[in-house]
Phi, psi and omega in degrees: 000069177298133179094352188297317186250040185301318186296321182294327178292313178301316182301315181296315179291317179298320178304309178298318183289317181296324176296320177290320179296319177293330178292317181298310183297323177295323179293319181292322180290328176292316178302318179294316181294326176294315181296321178296318181292329184282338177152163194262351181282108179290344184272355183260000000 
């Protein structure tokens, strides 16, 4: 019965991809927050 549990297969792949994407966005947001705290001048 190929395709019987198609959603569970998609859910597993999507969960892993979403976790990786979330990790990247969290890292970028943290870097932006640190840069904003250190000063507004982008040349420094």
